[in-house]
C-alpha positions in Angstrom: 25.0 -8.4 22.4 22.9 -11.3 21.2 23.5 -12.3 17.6 20.4 -12.0 15.4 19.7 -13.3 11.9 16.9 -12.1 9.7 15.5 -14.3 7.0 13.6 -12.2 4.4 11.7 -14.7 2.2 10.4 -13.3 -1.0 8.3 -16.3 -1.9 6.4 -16.5 -5.1 5.9 -13.0 -6.3 5.8 -11.2 -9.7 9.0 -9.1 -10.1 7.2 -6.1 -11.4 8.1 -2.5 -10.6 5.8 -2.2 -7.6 7.0 -5.4 -5.9 10.6 -4.5 -6.6 9.9 -1.0 -5.1 8.4 -2.7 -2.0 11.4 -4.9 -1.5 13.7 -1.9 -1.7 11.8 -0.3 1.1 11.9 -3.6 3.1 15.7 -3.8 2.8 16.2 -0.1 3.7 14.1 -0.4 6.8 15.8 -3.6 7.9 19.4 -2.5 7.2 19.2 1.1 8.3 21.5 1.4 11.4 22.0 -2.3 11.4 24.9 -3.3 13.7 27.5 -6.1 13.4 25.4 -8.4 15.7 22.7 -8.8 13.0 22.8 -10.5 9.6 20.2 -10.2 6.8 19.7 -13.2 4.5 17.3 -13.0 1.5 15.6 -16.2 0.4 14.0 -16.3 -3.1 11.5 -19.1 -2.5 9.8 -20.3 0.6 8.4 -23.5 -0.8 11.0 -25.7 0.8 12.4 -23.4 3.5 12.7 -25.8 6.4 14.6 -26.0 9.7 17.2 -28.1 7.9 17.8 -25.2 5.5 18.9 -22.8 8.3 21.2 -25.3 10.1 24.2 -23.4 8.7 23.3 -20.4 10.8 23.5 -22.2 14.2 25.8 -19.6 15.7 23.0 -17.0 15.9 20.8 -16.8 19.0 17.7 -15.1 17.7 16.0 -16.0 14.4 13.7 -13.6 12.7 11.5 -14.8 9.8 9.8 -12.4 7.4 7.5 -13.8 4.8 6.8 -11.6 1.8 6.5 -7.8 1.7 6.5 -6.5 5.2 7.7 -3.1 6.3 9.3 -3.3 9.8 12.2 -1.2 11.0 15.5 -2.6 12.3 14.7 -0.9 15.6 11.4 -2.9 15.8 13.2 -6.1 15.1 15.7 -5.5 17.9 12.8 -4.7 20.2 11.0 -7.9 19.3 14.2 -9.8 20.1 14.6 -8.0 23.4 11.0 -8.7 24.4 11.5 -12.4 23.5 14.5 -12.7 25.7 12.7 -11.1 28.6 9.6 -13.2 28.1 10.8 -16.7 28.7 7.3 -18.1 28.7 6.8 -17.4 25.0 8.5 -19.4 22.2 7.3 -17.2 19.3 6.6 -13.5 19.3 5.1 -11.6 16.4 4.3 -7.9 15.7 0.9 -6.3 15.1 0.1 -5.0 11.6 -2.5 -3.1 9.6 -3.3 -6.4 7.8 -3.4 -9.8 9.5 -5.5 -13.0 9.3 -5.3 -13.2 13.1 -7.6 -10.6 14.6 -5.5 -10.1 17.7 -2.6 -9.0 15.5 -4.6 -6.5 13.5 -4.1 -2.9 14.5 -5.3 0.2 12.5 -2.6 2.8 12.4 -3.5 6.1 14.1 -2.4 8.2 11.1 -2.0 7.7 7.4 1.6 7.3 6.3 2.6 8.0 2.7 6.4 8.2 3.3 9.0 6.3 5.2 9.6 9.1 7.7 5.9 9.2 8.7 5.8 5.4 8.9 8.6 5.6 11.4 6.7 8.2 13.4 3.6 6.0 13.6 5.8 3.0 14.6 7.2 5.1 17.5 3.7 6.3 18.5 2.3 2.8 18.7 5.3 1.7 20.8 4.9 4.5 23.2 1.2 3.5 23.7 1.7 -0.2 24.3 5.5 -0.6 25.0 6.2 -4.2 26.0 2.6 -5.3 26.3 2.3 -9.0 25.2 -0.9 -11.0 24.6 -1.0 -14.7 24.2 -2.6 -16.2 21.0 -3.4 -19.8 19.9 -1.9 -18.9 16.5 0.0 -16.0 15.0 0.1 -14.9 11.4 3.3 -16.1 9.7 4.3 -12.9 8.0 6.8 -12.0 10.7 7.9 -13.6 14.0 11.0 -14.2 16.1 12.2 -17.2 18.2 15.2 -18.5 20.1 17.4 -20.9 18.2 16.8 -23.7 20.9 13.0 -23.5 20.2 13.6 -25.2 16.8 14.8 -28.3 18.6 11.2 -29.1 19.3 10.5 -29.7 15.6 11.7 -32.2 13.0 14.2 -30.9 10.4 11.7 -31.1 7.5 9.1 -28.7 9.1 8.8 -25.6 7.0 9.6 -22.4 8.8 6.3 -20.8 8.3 4.4 -23.7 9.8 6.2 -23.4 13.1 3.9 -21.0 14.9 0.8 -22.8 13.9 2.2 -26.1 15.3 3.4 -24.5 18.6 0.3 -25.0 20.7 0.1 -28.7 19.8 3.4 -29.4 21.4 3.0 -27.1 24.4 4.7 -24.0 23.1 3.2 -20.5 23.4 2.7 -17.7 20.9 2.9 -14.0 21.9 1.8 -10.9 20.1 3.8 -7.7 20.9 1.2 -4.9 20.7 3.8 -2.2 20.7 5.7 -3.4 17.7 4.0 -2.3 14.4 4.6 -3.5 10.9 3.0 -2.7 7.6 1.6 -5.2 5.0 -0.3 -4.7 1.8 -3.8 -6.1 1.5 -5.7 -6.5 -1.8 -5.2 -3.0 -3.1 -7.0 -3.9 -6.4 -10.3 -4.6 -4.6 -11.4 -1.1 -4.0 -15.0 0.1 -4.4 -13.8 3.8 -4.6 -16.9 5.0 -2.8 -15.1 8.4 -2.7 -15.6 8.7 -6.5 -19.0 6.8 -6.7 -20.7 9.7 -4.9 -19.9 12.1 -7.7 -21.6 10.1 -10.4 -25.1 11.4 -11.3 -27.8 8.8 -10.7 -29.2 9.5 -14.2 -26.0 8.2 -15.9 -26.6 5.1 -18.0 -23.3 4.4 -19.8 -20.0 4.5 -18.0 -16.4 3.9 -18.9 -14.1 3.0 -16.0 -10.5 3.3 -17.0 -8.2 1.2 -14.8 -11.1 -0.9 -13.5 -8.9 -3.5 -11.7 -11.2 -6.3 -10.4 -14.3 -4.3 -11.3 -15.7 -3.7 -7.8 -16.3 0.0 -8.5 -18.4 -0.8 -11.5 -20.3 -3.5 -9.7 -21.2 -1.2 -6.9 -22.4 1.4 -9.4 -24.5 -1.1 -11.2 -26.1 -2.2 -8.0 -26.9 1.5 -7.1 -28.5 2.4 -10.5 -29.4 0.9 -13.8 -26.4 1.4 -16.1 -23.9 -0.3 -18.4 -20.3 -0.2 -17.3 -17.3 -0.9 -19.6 -13.9 -1.4 -17.9 -10.4 -0.9 -19.3 -7.7 -2.8 -17.6 -4.0 -3.5 -18.5 -3.6 -6.5 -16.3 -5.2 -9.6 -17.8 -5.6 -11.4 -14.4 -7.5 -8.4 -13.0 -9.5 -8.0 -16.2 -10.6 -11.7 -16.2 -12.1 -11.1 -12.7 -13.7 -7.9 -13.8 -15.5 -9.8 -16.6 -17.6 -11.4 -13.9 -18.8 -8.0 -12.6 -19.0 -5.6 -15.6 -20.8 -5.6 -18.9 -17.6 -5.4 -20.9 -13.9 -5.3 -20.3 -11.2 -4.1 -22.8 -7.8 -5.5 -22.0 -4.8 -3.3 -22.8 -3.0 0.0 -22.5 -5.6 2.9 -22.6 -3.0 5.1 -24.5 -3.0 2.5 -27.3 -6.7 1.6 -27.0 -7.7 5.2 -27.6 -6.1 5.0 -31.1 -7.7 1.7 -32.0 -11.4 2.8 -32.0 -12.4 0.2 -29.4 -14.2 2.6 -27.2 -17.9 3.6 -27.5 -19.4 7.0 -26.5 -20.3 7.3 -22.8 -22.3 9.5 -20.4 -19.5 9.4 -17.8 -15.8 8.5 -17.8 -13.9 7.6 -14.6 -10.1 7.7 -14.2 -9.5 6.7 -10.6 -5.8 7.1 -9.9 -4.8 6.4 -13.6 -3.5 9.7 -15.1 -0.3 9.6 -13.0 0.6 6.3 -14.6 0.4 7.5 -18.2 3.1 8.7 -20.6 0.9 11.4 -22.1 -2.2 12.0 -20.0 -2.6 15.4 -21.7 -3.1 13.7 -25.1 -5.4 11.1 -23.6 -7.8 13.6 -22.1 -8.1 15.4 -25.4 -8.8 12.2 -27.2 -11.4 11.0 -24.7 -13.6 14.0 -25.5 -14.7 12.1 -28.7 -15.8 9.2 -26.4 -17.9 11.4 -24.1 -21.3 12.9 -24.9 -21.7 16.6 -25.0 -22.4 17.6 -21.5 -21.0 14.3 -20.2 -18.9 14.2 -17.1 -15.3 13.0 -16.6 -14.2 12.2 -13.0 -10.6 11.7 -12.1 -8.5 11.4 -9.0 -4.7 11.8 -8.7 -2.2 11.8 -5.8 -1.4 15.2 -4.5 2.4 15.8 -5.0 2.0 19.0 -2.9 1.3 16.9 0.2 3.2 18.1 3.2 4.9 14.7 3.7 6.4 14.8 0.3 7.7 18.3 0.8 9.1 17.3 4.2 11.0 14.3 2.6 12.4 16.5 -0.1 13.7 19.0 2.5 15.4 16.0 4.2 17.0 15.1 0.8 14.7 12.1 0.1 12.4 11.2 -2.8 11.6 7.5 -1.9 9.2 5.5 -4.0 6.8 3.6 -1.8 4.2 1.2 -3.3 0.6 2.4 -3.6 1.4 5.8 -2.2 1.8 9.3 -3.6 5.2 8.2 -4.8 4.3 4.8 -6.0 6.9 3.1 -8.1 4.7 3.1 -11.2 3.9 6.9 -11.1 5.5 8.8 -13.8 3.4 12.0 -13.8 2.8 14.3 -10.8 0.2 17.0 -10.3 -0.8 19.8 -7.9 -4.3 21.2 -7.8 -3.5 24.0 -10.3 -1.6 21.8 -12.8 -4.4 19.3 -12.8 -7.0 22.0 -13.5 -4.9 23.4 -16.3 -4.5 19.9 -17.9 -8.2 19.5 -18.1 -8.8 23.0 -19.3 -6.1 22.6 -22.0 -7.9 19.5 -23.2 -11.1 21.5 -23.7 -13.1 20.5 -20.6 -15.1 22.8 -18.3 -13.8 22.2 -14.8 -16.8 22.2 -12.4 -15.3 21.1 -9.1 -12.1 20.1 -7.4 -12.0 18.4 -4.1 -9.2 17.5 -1.6 -9.1 14.1 0.2 -7.2 13.7 3.4 -7.0 10.8 5.8 -5.5 12.1 9.0 -2.3 14.1 9.5 0.3 13.2 12.1 0.7 15.9 14.8 4.3 16.4 13.6 2.9 17.0 10.1 0.5 19.7 11.4 3.4 21.4 13.1 5.4 21.3 9.9 2.4 22.7 7.9 2.2 25.6 10.4 5.8 26.4 9.8 5.4 26.3 6.1 2.4 28.7 6.2 4.5 31.2 8.1 7.1 31.1 5.2 4.6 31.3 2.4 1.1 32.8 2.8 -0.2 31.6 -0.6 0.0 28.0 0.6 -3.3 26.4 1.5 -3.7 24.1 4.5 -6.2 21.9 2.7 -3.8 21.2 -0.2 -0.9 20.5 2.1 -2.9 18.0 4.1 -4.5 16.3 1.1 -3.2 13.0 -0.2 -5.5 13.0 -3.2 -7.2 15.5 -5.5 -10.5 14.7 -7.2 -11.6 16.7 -10.3 -15.0 16.8 -12.0 -15.1 18.3 -15.5 -17.7 18.4 -18.3 -17.3 18.0 -22.1 -18.6 21.3 -23.5 
């Protein structure tokens, strides 16, 4: 059994709830079923992480370097190491991912995964399709790669670890990409145009409040589509500062505090795109927002669907794992089904006009699970079990 060491380098990241949640997932995937031949070492900062820094681990044969938040299973790591040992013509081998700066490494997953179990199923599906297929690349992205210990002898001791693969070609070494080994990375989740919500805004609307505007792309797209004034509300100052370049006005702070400070105007339309699940008291906020919405004005909201099949499956397996930017995001403190969402808006005094489900592909094993659930309870709806999000449109009457 070849000895493997995995260096998980956090780098410069903000230790907020979502990032800490992400690293918990990283650790679980890397350590689950880990045997004695493998060691995991966490590095807090990659600024000066050089070949010299890992000299103390010279008794290991395979080195694995993971830079930042990367979801990859221990099984995948072992497969990468095995492929490396069987492919003597490659010095560095990297996995494919949903996000990569190297086009050859980028692979769109065949199904949406909201939970760890479904992620593992997708990983297995991709491996079955491509298996040990390797393609050569001039460069590989530095988020994850493996190499033999002896390869490092080709570099000076002060070379940083994550510069290795980019320098390989210059000294006659070759990079390989394992098409059957899949990993997950997060892109810029705060740069979303939310076209799914944009289509529900009436083109006659002239004054819009976007709560949780992030970098302001949604409002920018709306302003390009029609003549309107868009005010954003954003808790994160860095995001708000960028949104200032796109929107007419941005209010920085917690909406649950802002609502009591009379900082809001009166609007034709209010948008809450994946916001209500983050709030302490969304019921109170919705009631209060009625005074900031014209009579007949529309409020549009989206929330994750806690009645999604994958969440139910995990619970039956005894799991409730928080996964960043998913239905069970680490920052979600309120959870809704279709009916409880409708009731919240009705209790706040709104007339609910429409409710829509949003689903982005269900794994075949998920569809089989849904069929079994429907046999047990006829009142369940396929559409709700498949949906990852619920969109509600209501009017201030």
